[in-house]
C-alpha positions in Angstrom: -8.8 -15.6 25.3 -9.5 -17.4 22.1 -7.8 -14.6 20.0 -4.7 -13.7 21.9 -2.4 -15.7 19.6 -4.1 -14.9 16.4 -2.6 -12.6 13.7 -4.0 -9.1 13.6 -4.5 -6.8 10.5 -4.9 -3.1 10.5 -7.9 -2.3 8.2 -8.3 0.8 6.0 -10.8 1.6 3.2 -10.1 3.0 -0.2 -12.1 4.5 -3.0 -9.4 3.4 -5.6 -7.6 0.2 -4.8 -5.3 0.5 -7.8 -4.1 3.9 -6.6 -3.7 2.5 -3.1 -1.7 -0.5 -4.3 0.7 1.8 -6.2 1.1 4.1 -3.1 1.7 1.3 -0.6 4.0 -0.7 -2.8 6.0 2.0 -4.6 6.1 4.7 -1.9 5.7 2.9 1.4 7.6 -0.2 0.2 5.1 -2.9 1.3 4.7 -6.3 -0.5 1.3 -7.4 -1.7 0.4 -10.7 -0.1 -0.8 -13.8 -2.0 -3.8 -13.6 0.4 -5.1 -10.6 -1.5 -8.7 -11.3 -2.8 -11.2 -9.5 -5.0 -11.9 -5.9 -3.8 -9.2 -6.2 -1.1 -5.5 -5.6 -0.9 -3.5 -7.4 1.8 0.1 -6.1 2.4 2.6 -8.1 4.4 4.2 -6.4 7.3 6.6 -7.4 10.2 6.0 -10.3 12.6 3.2 -11.8 10.7 1.1 -8.7 10.8 -0.6 -7.2 7.7 -2.3 -4.1 6.4 -5.7 -4.8 4.8 -7.3 -2.3 2.5 -10.7 -2.9 1.0 -12.6 -1.0 -1.6 -15.6 1.1 -0.5 -17.1 3.7 -2.8 -17.9 6.2 -0.1 -14.5 6.0 1.5 -13.9 6.9 5.2 -12.6 10.1 6.6 -11.1 9.6 10.1 -8.9 12.3 11.5 -7.0 10.1 13.9 -4.0 7.8 13.3 -5.4 4.7 11.8 -2.2 2.6 11.3 1.1 2.8 13.2 4.4 1.4 11.9 6.8 0.8 14.8 10.4 1.7 14.1 13.7 1.4 15.9 15.3 4.1 13.7 12.7 6.7 12.8 15.1 9.1 11.1 16.2 6.4 8.7 12.5 5.2 8.1 11.3 8.8 7.5 14.2 9.6 5.2 13.6 6.5 3.1 9.8 7.2 2.9 10.4 10.8 1.9 12.9 9.8 -0.7 10.3 7.5 -2.3 7.8 10.4 -2.5 5.8 10.2 0.8 4.8 13.6 2.0 4.7 14.0 5.7 2.3 16.1 7.7 4.0 19.1 9.4 2.9 20.7 12.7 4.0 23.8 14.4 2.3 24.7 17.7 3.5 25.6 21.2 3.5 21.9 22.2 3.6 20.0 19.0 6.3 20.8 16.4 7.9 18.7 13.6 11.6 18.8 13.2 12.7 17.0 10.0 9.1 15.7 9.8 9.3 14.2 13.4 7.5 15.2 16.5 9.2 14.3 19.8 6.9 13.8 22.8 8.7 13.5 26.2 8.0 10.3 28.0 6.4 8.7 24.9 8.6 8.7 21.8 9.0 10.2 18.4 6.4 10.2 15.6 5.9 11.2 12.0 2.6 11.2 10.1 1.6 11.0 6.5 -1.6 10.5 4.6 -2.3 7.9 2.0 -4.2 8.8 -1.2 -7.6 8.3 0.6 -6.6 10.6 3.4 -6.0 7.8 5.9 -3.5 8.9 8.6 -0.5 6.7 8.9 2.2 7.0 11.7 5.8 6.0 12.0 6.6 5.7 15.7 9.8 5.1 17.7 9.2 4.6 21.4 11.4 6.5 23.9 
């Protein structure tokens, strides 16, 4: 198709871009892109991808994972995020339990989730 070689950005909304910028730079460790424009934050990520956050007064409350960061060493990634102040979601059900913030799903991989200041759900994922 026309778009199969184009860059892709994950897009989130925020009610407070200054707070979001502090969270994603200081706690998640992303770099603000020079492509950032008024009422938008663009953070650089791997392989030419980016995370775009734009200001919207009403916000947006989705309860599903909205952004996934892929990892080849989830323990190291989670430990570094936790050390910088990221608070992970913890789960404890018969089929879904976090151990050191990480859920292992047979046949899929290992995941950890945290919320940003606007309540957007972010995952760190290492495939099996």
